[in-house]
C-alpha positions in Angstrom: 0.1 -0.3 0.1 1.0 3.3 -0.9 0.3 7.0 0.4 -1.4 9.4 -2.0 0.0 13.2 -2.1 -2.6 14.2 0.4 -1.6 11.3 2.9 2.0 12.1 2.6 1.2 16.1 3.0 -1.1 14.6 6.1 2.0 12.6 7.6 4.3 15.7 7.1 1.7 18.3 9.2 2.0 15.2 12.0 5.1 14.9 12.2 5.8 18.8 12.6 2.8 19.2 14.8 4.7 16.4 17.0 8.0 17.8 17.2 6.4 21.1 17.6 4.5 19.8 20.9 7.8 18.0 22.0 10.2 21.0 21.7 7.5 23.5 23.4 5.4 21.0 25.2 2.2 22.2 23.4 -0.5 20.0 24.4 -3.2 21.3 21.9 -0.4 20.7 18.8 0.2 17.1 20.4 -3.6 16.4 20.2 -3.6 17.6 17.0 -1.1 14.9 15.7 -2.6 12.4 17.3 -6.1 13.0 16.1 -3.9 13.2 12.6 -2.4 10.0 13.3 -5.6 8.2 14.3 -7.6 9.5 11.6 -5.0 7.8 9.1 -4.9 4.9 10.5 -8.7 4.8 10.7 -9.2 5.4 6.9 -6.0 2.8 6.3 -8.2 0.2 8.2 -11.7 1.3 6.2 -9.2 1.1 2.6 -8.3 -2.4 3.3 -12.0 -3.5 4.3 -13.3 -1.6 1.0 -10.5 -3.3 -0.7 -11.5 -6.8 0.2 -15.1 -6.4 -0.2 -14.3 -5.2 -3.7 -12.2 -7.7 -4.9 -14.3 -10.1 -3.9 -17.4 -9.0 -6.0 -15.4 -9.1 -9.0 -16.7 -11.2 -11.8 -15.0 -11.6 -14.9 -16.7 -13.4 -17.9 -14.5 -13.6 -20.8 -14.8 -15.0 -24.5 -12.0 -16.1 -26.9 -12.1 -16.2 -30.2 -10.3 -19.5 -30.7 -9.6 -21.5 -27.5 -7.1 -23.4 -29.8 -4.6 -21.3 -31.9 -1.8 -21.8 -33.7 1.8 -20.2 -32.6 2.0 -16.8 -33.5 -1.1 -16.3 -34.9 -3.6 -13.8 -33.4 -6.2 -14.3 -30.6 -9.1 -11.8 -30.3 -10.2 -11.7 -26.6 -13.2 -10.0 -24.8 -13.5 -9.6 -21.4 -16.2 -8.1 -19.2 -15.6 -7.3 -15.6 -18.3 -6.4 -13.3 -17.7 -5.0 -9.5 -19.3 -2.9 -6.8 -16.7 0.0 -6.6 -18.2 2.3 -3.8 -18.4 6.3 -4.1 -14.7 7.8 -3.4 -12.7 5.0 -4.2 -10.9 4.3 -8.0 -10.6 0.5 -9.5 -8.8 -0.5 -12.5 -8.8 -3.7 -14.2 -6.0 -5.5 -16.1 -7.0 -8.9 -17.8 -3.5 -10.9 -17.7 -2.9 -12.9 -20.4 -1.5 -16.1 -20.5 2.0 -17.6 -20.0 4.1 -16.8 -23.3 1.5 -14.7 -24.9 2.0 -10.9 -25.4 -0.5 -7.9 -26.5 -0.7 -7.0 -29.8 -3.4 -5.1 -30.6 -6.2 -2.9 -28.3 -6.3 -2.6 -24.4 -6.8 -5.3 -21.7 -7.1 -2.4 -19.2 -9.9 -0.5 -18.3 -12.2 1.4 -15.2 -14.5 -0.4 -13.6 -17.9 1.7 -13.4 -20.3 -1.3 -12.6 -18.4 -2.6 -15.5 -15.4 -2.8 -17.6 -15.5 -4.3 -21.0 -12.0 -4.9 -22.7 -11.3 -5.8 -26.1 -7.8 -6.7 -27.0 -5.6 -9.0 -29.3 -2.7 -10.9 -28.2 -0.1 -13.1 -30.1 0.6 -16.7 -28.0 4.3 -17.8 -28.6 4.6 -20.8 -26.1 3.5 -24.2 -26.9 1.2 -26.3 -24.9 -2.1 -25.5 -22.8 -2.0 -22.5 -20.9 -4.5 -20.6 -18.2 -5.3 -17.3 -18.6 -3.5 -15.8 -15.4 -6.6 -13.9 -13.8 -6.9 -10.1 -13.5 -5.0 -7.0 -11.6 -7.0 -5.1 -9.9 -5.2 -1.7 -9.2 -7.4 0.3 -6.5 -7.1 3.8 -4.7 -8.9 6.9 -3.1 -8.1 10.0 -1.7 -5.8 8.7 1.0 -4.2 5.2 -0.4 -3.4 3.2 -3.7 -2.3 -0.4 -4.2 -2.2 -3.6 -6.4 -3.6 -6.8 -6.2 -3.5 -9.5 -8.5 -6.4 -12.1 -8.5 -6.3 -15.8 -9.6 -9.8 -16.6 -10.9 -10.4 -20.6 -12.8 -11.3 -19.3 -16.7 -10.6 -20.5 -19.7 -7.8 -21.9 -21.5 -5.8 -21.3 -24.2 -4.1 -24.2 -26.5 -1.3 -23.5 -28.4 -0.1 -25.9 -31.1 2.7 -25.9 -33.2 3.3 -24.2 -36.2 4.1 -27.5 -38.3 1.2 -28.5 -39.8 0.5 -31.5 -41.6 0.9 -31.0 -45.1 -0.8 -33.1 -47.7 0.1 -36.4 -49.4 0.6 -36.5 -53.1 2.4 -33.8 -55.2 5.2 -36.5 -56.2 5.2 -35.1 -59.8 6.8 -31.7 -57.9 10.3 -33.8 -57.2 10.0 -34.4 -53.3 11.5 -37.0 -52.3 10.8 -38.8 -48.9 13.7 -38.2 -46.4 14.0 -40.2 -42.5 14.2 -36.8 -40.5 11.5 -34.7 -39.4 11.2 -31.5 -41.9 8.4 -29.0 -42.0 7.2 -30.6 -44.6 5.6 -34.2 -44.1 5.2 -37.5 -45.9 2.3 -39.6 -45.6 4.6 -42.2 -44.5 5.0 -43.0 -41.1 8.5 -42.8 -38.9 7.8 -44.0 -35.6 5.0 -43.5 -32.8 5.7 -41.8 -29.6 3.6 -41.0 -26.8 1.7 -37.7 -26.4 3.2 -34.7 -25.0 1.2 -31.6 -24.4 1.8 -29.2 -27.4 1.5 -31.8 -30.0 -1.2 -31.5 -33.0 -4.3 -33.4 -31.9 -4.8 -34.6 -35.6 -1.6 -36.7 -35.2 -3.0 -39.3 -32.6 -3.2 -42.6 -33.3 -6.6 -43.6 -31.7 -6.4 -47.2 -32.1 -3.2 -47.5 -30.5 -4.0 -45.2 -28.0 -7.0 -47.4 -26.9 -5.1 -50.3 -27.0 -2.5 -48.9 -24.4 -4.8 -46.9 -22.9 -2.6 -43.6 -22.9 -2.3 -41.3 -25.9 0.1 -42.0 -28.9 1.2 -40.2 -31.9 2.4 -40.7 -35.2 5.5 -38.7 -36.4 5.7 -38.9 -40.2 8.7 -39.6 -42.8 9.6 -35.9 -43.8 10.3 -35.0 -47.6 12.4 -32.4 -49.6 10.1 -30.4 -51.9 11.5 -27.2 -54.0 9.3 -24.4 -52.6 9.5 -20.5 -52.3 10.6 -18.6 -49.4 9.7 -15.2 -48.3 11.6 -13.7 -45.6 9.9 -10.3 -44.1 11.5 -8.4 -41.4 9.3 -6.4 -39.5 10.2 -3.3 -37.9 10.8 -2.6 -34.0 7.4 -1.5 -32.4 9.0 0.3 -29.8 11.3 2.7 -32.4 9.7 5.6 -34.5 8.5 4.1 -37.7 7.2 6.2 -40.3 3.3 4.4 -40.8 3.0 5.7 -44.8 6.4 4.4 -45.4 5.7 1.0 -44.2 2.1 1.2 -45.4 3.0 1.3 -49.0 5.9 -1.4 -48.3 3.7 -3.6 -47.4 1.3 -3.0 -50.1 4.4 -3.4 -52.5 5.6 -6.6 -51.1 2.1 -7.8 -51.4 2.0 -6.9 -54.9 5.5 -8.2 -55.8 4.3 -11.5 -53.8 1.2 -11.8 -56.1 3.5 -11.1 -59.6 5.9 -13.8 -58.3 4.3 -16.4 -56.4 2.4 -18.5 -59.5 1.6 -22.3 -59.7 1.0 -25.4 -57.9 4.5 -25.3 -55.5 4.1 -24.6 -51.5 5.5 -21.2 -50.5 7.5 -21.2 -46.9 7.1 -17.7 -45.1 9.5 -16.5 -42.5 8.3 -13.8 -40.4 11.4 -12.1 -38.5 12.2 -8.2 -36.5 15.7 -7.6 -36.6 17.7 -11.0 -35.2 14.1 -12.1 -33.9 12.4 -15.2 -35.4 8.8 -14.4 -35.1 7.2 -17.4 -36.7 7.9 -19.7 -39.7 5.1 -21.1 -42.4 6.4 -23.6 -43.8 3.6 -24.6 -46.2 1.0 -22.1 -48.1 -0.6 -22.7 -51.1 -3.1 -20.3 -51.2 -1.9 -17.0 -52.7 -4.8 -15.1 -51.9 -4.3 -16.1 -48.0 -0.7 -15.1 -48.7 -1.7 -11.4 -49.9 -4.1 -11.5 -47.1 -1.1 -12.1 -44.4 0.8 -9.4 -45.7 -1.3 -6.7 -45.7 -2.1 -7.7 -41.7 1.5 -7.2 -40.7 2.2 -4.7 -38.4 5.3 -3.9 -36.5 7.1 -6.5 -33.9 8.8 -5.8 -30.5 12.4 -6.6 -30.4 13.5 -8.6 -27.5 17.3 -9.2 -28.8 19.4 -6.7 -30.8 22.4 -6.9 -32.6 25.3 -4.2 -33.3 28.1 -4.5 -35.9 27.5 -8.4 -35.3 30.0 -10.5 -37.6 29.2 -14.6 -37.8 32.1 -16.9 -37.3 32.9 -17.6 -41.2 33.0 -14.0 -41.8 35.7 -13.3 -39.4 38.2 -17.0 -40.2 37.9 -15.1 -43.3 38.8 -11.2 -42.1 41.6 -12.7 -40.0 42.9 -14.9 -42.8 46.1 -12.8 -43.6 47.4 -13.2 -40.1 48.6 -16.9 -40.7 50.8 -15.1 -43.4 52.7 -12.9 -40.8 56.0 -13.5 -39.7 56.2 -10.9 -36.9 56.0 -12.1 -33.1 52.5 -10.0 -32.6 51.3 -11.8 -35.8 51.9 -15.1 -34.4 50.1 -14.0 -31.1 47.1 -12.2 -32.8 46.7 -15.6 -35.3 46.9 -18.0 -31.8 44.4 -15.9 -30.2 42.3 -15.6 -32.8 42.2 -19.0 -33.8 41.4 -20.1 -30.5 38.2 -17.6 -29.8 36.9 -18.7 -33.3 37.4 -21.9 -32.2 35.2 -22.0 -29.3 33.2 -19.4 -30.7 29.4 -20.4 -30.2 26.4 -18.9 -33.1 23.8 -16.8 -31.8 20.2 -18.4 -31.4 19.0 -16.5 -34.8 22.0 -18.0 -36.5 20.9 -21.5 -35.5 17.1 -20.9 -36.3 18.1 -19.5 -39.7 20.1 -22.2 -40.0 17.6 -24.8 -39.2 15.2 -23.1 -41.8 17.0 -23.2 -44.4 17.8 -26.6 -44.1 14.4 -27.6 -43.9 13.2 -25.5 -47.2 14.9 -26.7 -50.8 14.6 -23.6 -52.7 17.0 -22.4 -54.8 15.8 -18.2 -54.3 14.9 -16.2 -51.6 13.4 -13.0 -51.4 14.0 -11.3 -48.3 11.7 -7.8 -47.6 13.1 -5.4 -45.1 12.8 -1.2 -44.1 16.3 -1.7 -42.9 15.9 0.4 -40.0 18.7 0.3 -37.3 21.7 -2.4 -37.5 21.7 -4.5 -40.6 23.9 -7.4 -38.8 20.7 -10.0 -39.2 20.6 -8.8 -42.6 24.0 -9.9 -43.3 23.6 -13.0 -41.4 20.7 -13.6 -43.7 22.7 -13.7 -46.8 25.3 -15.4 -45.5 23.5 -18.3 -44.4 21.7 -18.3 -47.8 25.0 -18.3 -49.5 26.2 -21.1 -47.6 23.1 -23.1 -48.4 23.3 -22.4 -52.2 20.9 -19.9 -52.5 20.7 -16.7 -54.3 18.8 -14.0 -51.7 17.2 -11.1 -53.5 16.5 -8.1 -51.1 13.7 -5.7 -51.5 13.5 -2.3 -49.5 11.6 0.9 -50.2 13.9 3.7 -52.4 13.7 6.1 -49.4 15.8 4.0 -47.5 18.2 2.8 -50.3 20.6 5.6 -49.8 21.1 4.7 -46.1 21.4 0.7 -46.7 23.8 0.7 -49.6 27.0 1.0 -47.3 25.7 -1.5 -44.8 24.6 -4.4 -47.4 28.0 -4.1 -49.9 29.8 -6.9 -50.1 27.1 -8.9 -48.0 26.5 -11.7 -50.5 23.0 -10.3 -51.6 22.2 -11.6 -55.3 20.3 -8.8 -56.2 18.9 -5.7 -54.5 15.5 -4.2 -55.7 14.5 -0.9 -54.4 10.4 -0.6 -54.5 
């Protein structure tokens, strides 16, 4: 519990009166100080009593657009919070999203005046079944304020992995069946295993589960398929961004996709925000759905940042000339550099991109980016694509070209197109 400014003033006045009565032996000042102290204690007791009654009267009615959602998708939530707040008191409630989800649109906070209607959109990232955490109550009056988290049993959101089972067939498209797991699955079954939280319910083998009285899922063979890969680099929502430029760039991206994505092959979509992998959709065959998804893109928060980062192969090439030096300084620097690079681990973003490139067999990759801030992640993508034998084509807005040109020069892009 915290004191308001009014209470802080009363406390200050009480201390002054108490000191005055102590030094000048003034009885009325002591009585006034005691009266003010008693008043604050009484108001504090009343505040806690009203807080307890208000918290007990709160009720939440929550409706979710879908109780089963894919990782990285958007889920609309509408929560109605009702309660009795006496006059003179102020109550603000915040609906707490499930663990592993973040608010992507709307507001989860509202003032309780009889009832508060909260409408917002969240994006779940953690796989599995997650309960809504409850609500957070911010309660205050003229003298005190406090916050209280109230746990309430309610709806659960089941978040499914991004990878979906693809339709079999397509043998004429050139795909081959492989024994390891890939984003593109084959109808052949590789093995059975026990169900774990987060598995796709469609992969449950009900006959085997009924036989052994426990849930078992089918793990399918993978398949390598020549598909298209589109990478969209979203700007940081916490940094200034020209909304008009982003809107025009988003429309241009959808136009390029509509012109290039034709035929029956699937398209894989990788959404990133700087060195943060947001989601990977391994198979989109509906061009209309893909274009609509591009129009709905919004800036995303960046949890991780890089600054002038260089991958290990780049550093090895950069310091390779030191091996030919005969002077003592060059020899020592060569040993230090080799020892450091031998134990240097790749970043999480490098590992994620490497897995995506190894899973998607395609000769051409298109990268759409506003190229705001540090360009380390763009150079990582170019290096990984070159190592995988892919041609990476960069698409950036024309107003950013003059600033981006020095950053991407010599990075390994097959082409840079200004849109």
